[in-house]
C-alpha positions as CSV (number, residue, x, y, z in Angstrom):
1,M,191.0,171.5,-58.1
2,T,187.9,170.4,-56.1
3,E,187.5,167.4,-58.5
4,I,191.1,166.3,-57.9
5,L,190.7,166.4,-54.1
6,I,187.4,164.6,-54.3
7,G,189.0,161.9,-56.5
8,I,191.9,161.4,-54.2
9,V,189.8,161.2,-51.0
10,S,187.4,158.8,-52.7
11,G,190.2,156.7,-54.1
12,I,191.9,156.4,-50.7
13,V,188.7,155.3,-49.1
14,S,188.0,152.9,-51.9
15,G,191.4,151.4,-51.6
16,T,190.8,150.6,-48.0
17,G,187.6,148.7,-48.9
18,M,185.3,151.0,-47.0
19,G,183.2,152.3,-49.9
20,G,184.8,155.3,-51.5
21,G,181.7,155.6,-53.7
22,T,179.6,156.7,-50.7
23,I,182.1,159.5,-50.1
24,L,182.2,160.3,-53.8
25,I,178.4,160.6,-54.1
26,F,178.2,162.8,-51.0
27,L,181.0,165.1,-52.1
28,L,179.7,165.4,-55.7
29,S,176.2,166.3,-54.5
30,F,177.2,168.5,-51.5
31,L,180.3,170.3,-52.7
32,M,179.7,170.4,-56.4
33,G,175.9,170.6,-56.5
34,I,175.7,167.7,-59.0
35,E,172.2,166.0,-59.2
36,Q,172.0,162.7,-57.2
37,H,171.3,160.6,-60.3
38,V,174.4,162.0,-62.1
39,A,176.6,161.6,-58.9
40,Q,175.5,157.9,-58.5
41,A,176.2,157.2,-62.2
42,T,179.6,158.9,-62.0
43,N,180.3,156.8,-59.0
44,L,179.7,153.7,-61.1
45,I,182.3,154.7,-63.6
46,F,184.8,155.8,-60.8
47,F,184.3,152.4,-59.2
48,I,185.6,150.3,-62.1
49,P,189.3,151.3,-62.2
50,T,189.5,151.8,-58.4
51,A,188.1,148.3,-57.8
52,I,190.4,146.7,-60.4
53,V,193.4,148.2,-58.6
54,A,192.1,147.1,-55.2
55,I,191.4,143.6,-56.5
56,I,195.0,143.3,-57.9
57,V,196.5,144.4,-54.6
58,N,194.3,142.1,-52.6
59,I,194.9,139.1,-54.8
60,K,198.6,139.6,-54.5
61,N,198.2,139.7,-50.7
62,K,195.9,136.6,-50.8
63,N,193.1,138.5,-49.1
64,I,190.3,137.3,-51.5
65,D,188.3,134.1,-51.3
66,L,187.8,133.7,-55.0
67,K,184.9,131.2,-54.7
68,L,183.0,133.5,-52.4
69,A,183.9,136.5,-54.6
70,I,182.5,134.9,-57.7
71,F,179.3,133.8,-56.0
72,L,178.7,137.3,-54.5
73,S,179.6,138.9,-57.9
74,V,176.9,136.9,-59.8
75,F,174.2,138.0,-57.3
76,G,175.7,141.5,-57.0
77,I,175.3,141.9,-60.8
78,L,171.6,140.8,-60.5
79,G,171.1,143.3,-57.6
80,A,172.8,146.1,-59.6
81,I,170.5,145.6,-62.6
82,I,167.5,145.7,-60.3
83,G,168.8,148.7,-58.3
84,A,169.7,150.7,-61.4
85,N,166.3,150.3,-62.8
86,I,164.7,151.4,-59.5
87,A,167.0,154.4,-59.2
88,I,166.3,155.8,-62.6
89,R,162.5,155.7,-61.9
90,I,162.8,157.4,-58.5
91,D,162.4,161.2,-58.1
92,V,165.7,162.9,-57.2
93,T,164.4,164.2,-53.9
94,M,163.3,160.7,-52.9
95,L,166.6,159.2,-54.0
96,R,168.5,161.7,-52.0
97,K,166.5,161.0,-48.9
98,A,166.9,157.2,-49.4
99,F,170.7,157.7,-49.7
100,G,170.8,159.9,-46.6
101,I,168.9,157.2,-44.6
102,F,171.3,154.6,-45.9
103,L,174.3,156.7,-44.8
104,A,172.6,157.3,-41.4
105,I,172.1,153.5,-40.9
106,I,175.8,152.9,-41.8
107,A,176.9,155.6,-39.3
108,I,174.7,154.2,-36.5
109,N,176.1,150.7,-37.2
110,E,179.7,151.9,-37.1
111,I,179.2,153.9,-33.9
112,Y,177.6,150.8,-32.3
113,S,180.5,148.6,-33.4
114,I,183.0,151.0,-32.0
115,F,181.0,151.2,-28.7
116,K,180.9,147.4,-28.5
117,L,184.6,147.2,-29.1
118,Y,185.3,149.9,-26.5
119,R,183.1,148.1,-23.9
120,K,184.8,144.8,-24.6
121,S,188.3,146.2,-24.2
122,Y,187.2,148.1,-21.0
123,K,185.9,144.9,-19.5
124,N,189.1,143.1,-20.3
125,E,191.1,145.8,-18.6
126,K,189.1,145.5,-15.4
127,K,189.8,141.7,-15.1
């Protein structure tokens, strides 16, 4: 049952374009006790069908700049090869810490973005 809930939550977040894999890795590691390397590799397999569905929906809605997507994909593949080779050589504890730092940076950025948006709307209300 836990696996079903994790899949649904991760799929919903993936469908919105916010990185369901990040949620998936966290939930697999934290709730199910799966080793970080295995959780990250599982995320890669999870990503393929969810990304295909999201791509189809977004192409139908004309939300994708295909030239930019192809350019980013080519270099994303190169980065994925480099990243995968680095990840398999890193100790699990170090990989977990790096992932935690990455999540913290994303959280700080999101909080800062929300704060900026709030300040902007507050200033507009005062005018």
